[in-house]
Kinemage of the C-alpha trace (Angstrom):
@kinemage 1
@onewidth
@group {chain A} dominant
@subgroup {mainchain}
@vectorlist {calphas} color= white
{ca unk a 1} P -2.613 26.539 -15.679
{ca unk a 2} L -2.521 26.248 -11.731
{ca unk a 3} L -0.009 28.746 -10.199
{ca unk a 4} L 2.474 27.895 -7.461
{ca unk a 5} L 0.558 29.375 -4.710
{ca unk a 6} L -2.636 27.787 -5.865
{ca unk a 7} L -0.979 24.519 -6.517
{ca unk a 8} L 0.349 24.636 -2.728
{ca unk a 9} L -3.094 25.173 -1.609
{ca unk a 10} L -4.606 22.243 -3.624
{ca unk a 11} L -1.762 19.848 -2.280
{ca unk a 12} L -2.537 20.863 1.287
{ca unk a 13} L -6.153 20.468 0.690
{ca unk a 14} L -5.713 16.935 -0.510
{ca unk a 15} L -3.537 15.873 2.374
{ca unk a 16} L -5.820 17.520 5.004
{ca unk a 17} L -8.896 15.852 3.259
{ca unk a 18} L -7.526 12.470 3.568
{ca unk a 19} L -6.867 13.190 7.282
{ca unk a 20} L -10.301 14.701 7.902
{ca unk a 21} L -12.148 11.573 6.621
{ca unk a 22} L -10.378 9.183 9.259
{ca unk a 23} L -10.869 11.478 12.034
{ca unk a 24} L -14.582 11.566 11.129
{ca unk a 25} L -14.774 7.828 10.737
{ca unk a 26} L -17.513 6.131 13.172
{ca unk a 27} L -16.522 3.425 15.697
{ca unk a 28} L -15.682 -0.082 14.878
{ca unk a 29} L -14.904 -3.012 17.041
{ca unk a 30} L -11.486 -3.747 18.371
{ca unk a 31} L -9.150 -6.905 17.769
{ca unk a 32} L -6.092 -8.444 19.267
{ca unk a 33} L -3.216 -7.579 16.862
{ca unk a 34} L -0.871 -9.638 14.944
{ca unk a 35} L 2.667 -9.625 13.847
{ca unk a 36} L 4.700 -7.513 11.246
{ca unk a 37} L 2.372 -8.889 8.492
{ca unk a 38} L -1.257 -9.832 8.059
{ca unk a 39} L -4.454 -9.537 9.862
{ca unk a 40} L -3.808 -11.818 13.138
{ca unk a 41} L -6.176 -13.154 15.685
{ca unk a 42} L -9.147 -10.702 16.216
{ca unk a 43} L -11.758 -9.682 18.666
{ca unk a 44} L -14.991 -7.567 18.554
{ca unk a 45} L -16.261 -6.692 15.164
{ca unk a 46} L -13.368 -8.252 13.357
{ca unk a 47} L -12.948 -11.456 15.387
{ca unk a 48} L -13.362 -13.604 12.542
{ca unk a 49} L -11.216 -11.424 9.938
{ca unk a 50} L -8.651 -13.849 8.172
{ca unk a 51} L -5.048 -13.469 8.108
{ca unk a 52} L -3.540 -12.272 4.849
{ca unk a 53} L -0.162 -10.848 4.111
{ca unk a 54} L 0.653 -7.622 2.446
{ca unk a 55} L 2.289 -6.999 -0.853
{ca unk a 56} L 5.877 -5.965 -1.276
{ca unk a 57} L 5.826 -3.015 -3.430
{ca unk a 58} L 1.901 -1.747 -2.971
{ca unk a 59} L 1.560 -2.349 0.715
{ca unk a 60} L -1.191 -1.655 2.911
{ca unk a 61} L -1.767 1.067 5.933
{ca unk a 62} L -1.323 -1.696 8.460
{ca unk a 63} L -3.284 -5.031 7.514
{ca unk a 64} L -7.199 -4.709 7.390
{ca unk a 65} L -8.852 -5.049 10.727
{ca unk a 66} L -5.837 -3.603 12.547
{ca unk a 67} L -5.876 -2.895 16.409
{ca unk a 68} L -6.392 0.728 17.730
{ca unk a 69} L -2.725 1.843 18.844
{ca unk a 70} L -0.672 -0.247 16.493
{ca unk a 71} L 2.394 1.767 15.167
{ca unk a 72} L 4.609 0.424 12.284
{ca unk a 73} L 7.749 1.854 10.550
{ca unk a 74} L 8.606 0.370 7.442
{ca unk a 75} L 11.351 1.315 4.404
{ca unk a 76} L 10.746 0.543 0.874
{ca unk a 77} L 13.427 0.608 -1.517
{ca unk a 78} L 13.030 0.306 -5.304
{ca unk a 79} L 16.044 -0.171 -8.155
{ca unk a 80} L 15.214 -0.214 -11.469
{ca unk a 81} L 18.204 -2.013 -13.546
{ca unk a 82} L 17.464 -0.754 -17.078
{ca unk a 83} L 19.948 2.313 -16.939
{ca unk a 84} L 23.003 2.687 -14.768
{ca unk a 85} L 23.256 5.687 -12.690
{ca unk a 86} L 19.501 5.854 -12.318
{ca unk a 87} L 18.473 7.310 -8.641
{ca unk a 88} L 17.548 4.591 -5.937
{ca unk a 89} L 13.824 5.069 -5.145
{ca unk a 90} L 13.352 4.630 -1.299
{ca unk a 91} L 10.572 5.875 0.943
{ca unk a 92} L 10.490 5.767 4.783
{ca unk a 93} L 6.872 5.488 6.116
{ca unk a 94} L 5.005 5.684 9.621
{ca unk a 95} L 1.566 3.729 10.036
{ca unk a 96} L -0.699 4.172 12.826
{ca unk a 97} L -3.892 2.561 13.819
{ca unk a 98} L -6.115 5.371 15.163
{ca unk a 99} L -9.306 3.242 15.478
{ca unk a 100} L -9.704 -0.312 15.295
{ca unk a 101} L -9.903 -1.136 11.701
{ca unk a 102} L -8.676 2.328 10.582
{ca unk a 103} L -5.215 3.557 10.061
{ca unk a 104} L -3.260 6.447 8.623
{ca unk a 105} L 0.079 6.742 7.121
{ca unk a 106} L 2.709 9.299 6.431
{ca unk a 107} L 5.273 8.585 3.492
{ca unk a 108} L 8.194 10.346 2.564
{ca unk a 109} L 9.238 9.025 -1.132
{ca unk a 110} L 12.860 9.706 -1.809
{ca unk a 111} L 15.184 9.707 -5.061
{ca unk a 112} L 18.620 9.134 -3.685
{ca unk a 113} L 19.175 11.805 -1.039
{ca unk a 114} L 16.400 14.205 -2.334
{ca unk a 115} L 12.776 14.359 -1.141
{ca unk a 116} L 10.665 13.753 -4.152
{ca unk a 117} L 7.242 13.987 -2.628
{ca unk a 118} L 5.172 13.947 0.462
{ca unk a 119} L 2.501 11.123 0.788
{ca unk a 120} L -0.542 10.630 3.206
{ca unk a 121} L -2.778 7.968 3.540
{ca unk a 122} L -6.040 6.684 5.162
{ca unk a 123} L -7.232 3.101 5.215
{ca unk a 124} L -10.367 1.674 6.873
{ca unk a 125} L -12.001 -1.823 7.069
{ca unk a 126} L -15.675 -2.246 6.051
{ca unk a 127} L -16.512 -5.605 7.121
{ca unk a 128} L -15.792 -9.312 7.254
{ca unk a 129} L -17.784 -10.810 4.222
{ca unk a 130} L -17.063 -14.254 5.163
{ca unk a 131} L -15.707 -15.555 8.382
{ca unk a 132} L -12.092 -16.526 8.303
{ca unk a 133} L -12.103 -16.269 4.609
{ca unk a 134} L -12.907 -12.579 3.309
{ca unk a 135} L -12.656 -9.155 4.374
{ca unk a 136} L -12.596 -5.962 2.478
{ca unk a 137} L -11.838 -2.132 2.876
{ca unk a 138} L -10.745 0.980 1.173
{ca unk a 139} L -7.573 3.079 1.001
{ca unk a 140} L -7.496 6.623 -0.121
{ca unk a 141} L -3.918 8.423 -0.847
{ca unk a 142} L -2.871 11.912 -1.600
{ca unk a 143} L 1.032 12.480 -2.890
{ca unk a 144} L 2.209 15.944 -3.106
{ca unk a 145} L 5.040 15.595 -6.096
{ca unk a 146} L 7.320 18.395 -5.281
{ca unk a 147} L 9.126 18.550 -8.949
{ca unk a 148} L 5.630 19.589 -10.604
{ca unk a 149} L 3.803 20.459 -7.706
{ca unk a 150} L 0.937 18.194 -8.428
{ca unk a 151} L -1.430 16.513 -5.832
{ca unk a 152} L -2.161 12.806 -6.900
{ca unk a 153} L -5.138 11.335 -5.645
{ca unk a 154} L -5.798 7.619 -5.405
{ca unk a 155} L -8.957 5.550 -4.344
{ca unk a 156} L -8.630 1.960 -3.857
{ca unk a 157} L -11.031 -1.117 -2.932
{ca unk a 158} L -9.253 -3.865 -0.880
{ca unk a 159} L -10.109 -7.279 -0.757
{ca unk a 160} L -8.074 -9.796 1.471
{ca unk a 161} L -8.981 -13.761 1.121
{ca unk a 162} L -7.636 -16.523 2.962
{ca unk a 163} L -8.193 -20.037 0.883
{ca unk a 164} L -6.747 -22.246 3.630
{ca unk a 165} L -3.880 -22.786 5.919
{ca unk a 166} L -1.428 -21.867 3.239
{ca unk a 167} L -2.995 -20.315 0.564
{ca unk a 168} L -4.129 -16.353 0.595
{ca unk a 169} L -4.595 -13.479 -1.694
{ca unk a 170} L -4.830 -9.736 -1.615
{ca unk a 171} L -6.548 -7.892 -4.559
{ca unk a 172} L -6.566 -3.721 -4.880
{ca unk a 173} L -8.435 -1.998 -7.399
{ca unk a 174} L -9.022 1.761 -7.943
{ca unk a 175} L -8.428 4.944 -9.761
{ca unk a 176} L -5.742 7.683 -9.488
{ca unk a 177} L -6.034 11.189 -10.854
{ca unk a 178} L -4.233 14.336 -10.464
{ca unk a 179} L -5.908 17.309 -8.485
{ca unk a 180} L -6.477 18.786 -12.110
{ca unk a 181} L -8.089 16.037 -13.438
{ca unk a 182} L -6.296 15.825 -16.687
{ca unk a 183} L -4.948 12.240 -16.127
{ca unk a 184} L -6.790 9.449 -15.105
{ca unk a 185} L -5.167 5.900 -14.408
{ca unk a 186} L -6.977 2.667 -13.619
{ca unk a 187} L -4.783 0.512 -11.117
{ca unk a 188} L -5.157 -3.278 -10.455
{ca unk a 189} L -2.861 -5.330 -7.752
{ca unk a 190} L -3.535 -8.941 -7.239
{ca unk a 191} L -1.118 -10.741 -4.992
{ca unk a 192} L -1.064 -14.483 -4.405
{ca unk a 193} L 0.774 -15.614 -1.002
{ca unk a 194} L 1.808 -19.198 -0.022
{ca unk a 195} L 2.965 -19.522 3.695
{ca unk a 196} L 5.686 -22.071 3.498
{ca unk a 197} L 6.333 -21.833 7.293
{ca unk a 198} L 5.235 -19.749 10.118
{ca unk a 199} L 8.195 -17.453 9.208
{ca unk a 200} L 8.729 -17.799 5.413
{ca unk a 201} L 6.005 -16.541 3.122
{ca unk a 202} L 6.351 -16.751 -0.912
{ca unk a 203} L 4.358 -14.465 -2.974
{ca unk a 204} L 3.997 -13.103 -6.635
{ca unk a 205} L 2.803 -9.542 -6.891
{ca unk a 206} L 1.013 -8.221 -10.224
{ca unk a 207} L 0.922 -4.459 -10.462
{ca unk a 208} L -1.237 -2.984 -13.597
{ca unk a 209} L -1.279 0.844 -14.153
{ca unk a 210} L -3.243 1.849 -17.290
{ca unk a 211} L -3.377 5.655 -18.054
{ca unk a 212} L -6.749 6.313 -19.950
{ca unk a 213} L -5.968 7.361 -23.696
{ca unk a 214} L -2.901 5.098 -23.775
{ca unk a 215} L -2.629 2.147 -25.927
{ca unk a 216} L -1.058 -0.153 -23.552
{ca unk a 217} L -0.874 -0.358 -19.803
{ca unk a 218} L 2.152 -0.506 -17.727
{ca unk a 219} L 2.774 -3.872 -15.770
{ca unk a 220} L 4.989 -5.365 -13.113
{ca unk a 221} L 5.112 -8.897 -12.173
{ca unk a 222} L 7.219 -9.270 -8.798
{ca unk a 223} L 8.113 -12.630 -7.055
{ca unk a 224} L 8.872 -12.370 -3.731
{ca unk a 225} L 9.549 -13.683 -0.244
{ca unk a 226} L 8.925 -12.653 3.110
{ca unk a 227} L 10.751 -13.512 6.215
{ca unk a 228} L 9.027 -12.690 9.589
{ca unk a 229} L 10.781 -12.728 12.863
{ca unk a 230} L 8.323 -11.539 15.888
{ca unk a 231} L 7.446 -7.876 15.296
{ca unk a 232} L 10.186 -7.553 12.307
{ca unk a 233} L 9.722 -8.540 8.710
{ca unk a 234} L 12.043 -8.487 5.885
{ca unk a 235} L 10.393 -8.761 2.314
{ca unk a 236} L 12.532 -9.091 -0.891
{ca unk a 237} L 11.518 -9.186 -4.603
{ca unk a 238} L 12.883 -9.344 -7.937
{ca unk a 239} L 10.782 -8.825 -11.435
{ca unk a 240} L 10.212 -7.452 -14.444
{ca unk a 241} L 8.376 -3.984 -15.640
{ca unk a 242} L 6.813 -3.706 -19.022
{ca unk a 243} L 4.929 -0.749 -20.794
{ca unk a 244} L 5.388 1.454 -23.751
{ca unk a 245} L 8.887 2.355 -22.872
{ca unk a 246} L 10.026 -1.391 -23.089
{ca unk a 247} L 11.226 -3.923 -20.465
{ca unk a 248} L 13.524 -3.397 -17.266
{ca unk a 249} L 14.185 -5.296 -14.318
{ca unk a 250} L 13.071 -4.451 -10.852
{ca unk a 251} L 14.571 -5.417 -7.370
{ca unk a 252} L 12.598 -4.199 -4.177
{ca unk a 253} L 12.968 -4.689 -0.632
{ca unk a 254} L 11.268 -3.756 2.378
{ca unk a 255} L 11.851 -3.880 6.138
{ca unk a 256} L 9.070 -3.539 8.787
{ca unk a 257} L 9.018 -3.110 12.260
{ca unk a 258} L 5.623 -3.016 14.325
{ca unk a 259} L 6.037 -1.054 17.636
């Protein structure tokens, strides 16, 4: 068993490792940023990156191909409807693109008024696979949970696709474990978007988490809408989560401000 002092050391090391990878990343081309969501019109290496929106519950650290200097503040709120009196989960986030195509995030997951964890993330853009259609990248996450003093580590591959002027999709796939390696989860998050108008986007997000050794994964289907006004976006979704413990309704919101 990892002691308290050793556990703290692991947590700090996990968080510092994610940031260190970002600082060690090589130079990439710059691009001309978009709005509160989507990749936007680009220049340089990512000039032909497609514009794809972000999922509500499992969002990005700024869109892929983000421009250096972009700064975002957002807050996610998630309410599970199965039990009354259950604490409200919410998380303020700060996201900053320190290089073109590379961004870092600091997130503070909360339960009501109590800090539940400290989360840091690094995201990078690999390349544009098909001009105006397909771009891919990665995301690394370290989350230090305060209740059991575990550091969860997550690695994801990100794929953003634009099919036409209205339809687009985001696919996240990867793995999550803790610093002791005792639990391993497979993650899959596909989201399909439809641009109703320039300021209104409809989507459906499907989040699957499968812990190895369990017979049945936990899954979430979350229909959602996004309203975009200049540098401000509001996302609202209502869906259903299923798993070994049964079913429960989920309501989620996210407000995003790009500075």
